[in-house]
N, C-alpha and C positions, 0 to 999 in steps of 0.2 A: 672848608678845609680845615679851620678852626674847631668845628664840632668833630671832626673826626679825630683831631688829635686830642680832644678831651675825652673822646669815647675809648680811645685807646689807652690812654693813662688810666681812667677809672677801672678798665679792666685788669690793666696790670696790678693795681693797688688792691683790688678785690682778691687777686690771685695771691699776691703776697699775704693777705690777713688770713686767706685759708690755708695756707701752707703753715701759718705759725699757730692756728688754731688746731691743724691736725697734729704738728708737733706737740702742743700741749697737751692733747688727749693721750699720746702715745709715752708719753713721758714715765709713767708709771711700770711700763713694760721693760724697763731698763733697770728697775731695781734688782739688788744684787739676789743670789738664790738664798744665801745664809746670813742671819742676822749677824752684826757687829756690835760688840761693846767695847767703845774706847774706855781703855783704863786710866786712872788718875796717874800722874806722873810720881814715879818712886821718889822717897826721901833718901838722900845721900849722906845725911847726918843722923845720929841718934845718940840718946843717953847712954847706951849700953857698949861698953868698950868689947874690942874682941877677945880680950882675955876673959872678961864675964860671961860672955857668950859661950865660951870654949868650957869654962868652968860650969856653967848652969846646962849645959846638953845633956840630955837624958831622952830615952825612948818612952813615951807617955801613950798609953792607950785608954785612958778613961779621958772624959771631957764634959763639961757642963752642957746644958741643951740652950745655948745662948748663940745668938747670930755673930757672924764676922762682919766686918764692913767691907765695903769694896776698897777701900784702901789697903786695908790688910790684906785682902787678896792681890791687889796689885803688887805690894811689895814682895809677897812670897813669890809670885811668879817670876817678877825682875831677878830674885835671888837665885832661882833656879836656872834661866837661861837668859837673863835680858842683856840688851846691848850695851857695852861699855866703852866702844872704841868708834870713831868715825868710820874704820874700815870694817866693821861688822864683829870685832873681838866680844866675847860674852864674860859672863861673870864666872862660868866655870872653863878651864882650860880644856882644849880639844885636840887631839893628835892632828898635826897638819891642818888645824882650822877647818878639820872635816865636817864637824858639827851633824853627828848622826843623830842626835837625840830630838823626840818630838814631845811637846807637854800639853796633858789636857787636865781641865777643870773638871769634876764632876761636883755641881753645887747643890747644896740642898738647904742650905741655912744662911744665906748672906743678905745683909739688908741692900735694897735697890737693885739685886740680881735674880731674875726667875729662875728657878730650879731647872736643870738640865746639863747637859753635858757640852762643853766648849773645848775649842783648840785654842792654845795660846800663839800668837804671832809675835814674835819677838823683835822683829822690826819694826812693826807698826805700835806694839805694845799694846794690842787689843785682844778682845776674844772674839772667835767666829762659833756663833750655835750650830753644833750639829744635830743634837738630840734634844727635844721638849721634855720637861719633867724631871722630877727628883729620882734618879737613878741608883742611890746610894744602896738599898737594899739589895736590888740587882746585883751591885758590884760587891757586897758584902757574900752573896751566896757564891758568886765567882771565886771568891778570895777564901773559900773552905769555911765559911761561917763566921769570919773573925768579926766580933762585935764592933771594934773600933772603927772599921771601914764604914760601918752604916750609922755611928754614933758622932762621927767628926762631923762639924758644919761643912766642912768640904773634904774632897780627897784629890790630890794632885798625883797623876797616873803619867810616869815616864816610859815613853818607847823607843825604839831606836831603828833606822834604817841601816843595816849593818855593811849595805855595798858602799855606803859614802864613805866608809873608812878602809874596809877590805879592798875596795876597788885599786886604793893607793898602796896599802900595807900587805895585801893577802892576808893569809890566815891570822897572823900576828896581829889585824886590825880588829879582830873579835875580843882579844883582851883589851885593846885600848878603850873600845866602847865600853865594857864592863868597868874600867877604870874612871872613864867619864861619868859615868852616870853616879857613880859614888862621890865624886866630887860635887855634882850637882845637887844629890840628895843631901851633902854635910851643907851645903850652903843654904837650904830649906830649913835643915835644923837649927843653925845658928840665928837665922832670920827669926825663926819662931820664937826663940830665946829672947829675942830683941822686942818683940811684940808681944811678950807674956802669954804666948800660946804653947801648946802641946802637939807634939808630932811623933810618928813613927814609920820605920819603914817595914812595908810589908813585901816579902818575896814568894810567899806561898799562896798560889792560885791557880787555876785553871787557865791556861794561855789563851784557849780558843774562846771560852766564856768571857774572859775580859776584852778580847777583841769585839766578840759580838757585841756586847754591853756598849763599849766606847763607839763603837761603828768604825773601827781602824780599818784603814787601807790593808792591803794583803801584803804590801812589802814591808809593814811594821811589826816589830815583836815587843810586846809589854815586858818591862823589866822591873818595875817598882810601884806600888800603891803607897802613897803618903796621906793618911788622913790627918787632918788639922783641925783642932777645935779649942776652944777656952778651957783653962784648968783652974 
């Protein structure tokens, strides 16, 4: 009888070990489809006053061929659409807190960040890689060959899902979306001044080409391209 009990226990132990080993072998299959990059925490203070940032704000189209840091990229994206309240409030006002904007990063010359196209997740303050490789030249072509789009170390691309806002406010919501992207772009301008960087808003581009380069979902429409670089 004792031998039978020992045999049963041994079989059970072997079975448990087998399940554990099987789970260990299968774990890689649970990895996410897209790579994510956790961004450094944004700074909430700087040596630049809001008055100084307003005074220094300019549209700058010529940049040095020097890389940005990941911390600077983090700060710019936070300025564009970062979370600033426990209930989800962001750095830019939004009609009815509908938040129709989406933000993409076209990275080409950033320390510690491979070239590629990333989508900004403001809730987790992280990037999700969508496309491999430096796509600044393709984005430049989609923007009617405007050289600043290719020569910036990065380009921030704003798009919108209009239905998030028009679903509540009807056709008037279209106007609200356009107001909101202006708010967000001004935030990027002022943050760029604080970081001693240059940027400009670009609105002349082929919508379908920008969507193709960025790999945007069908429901999104591109609104702005903002190249950023050292000056």
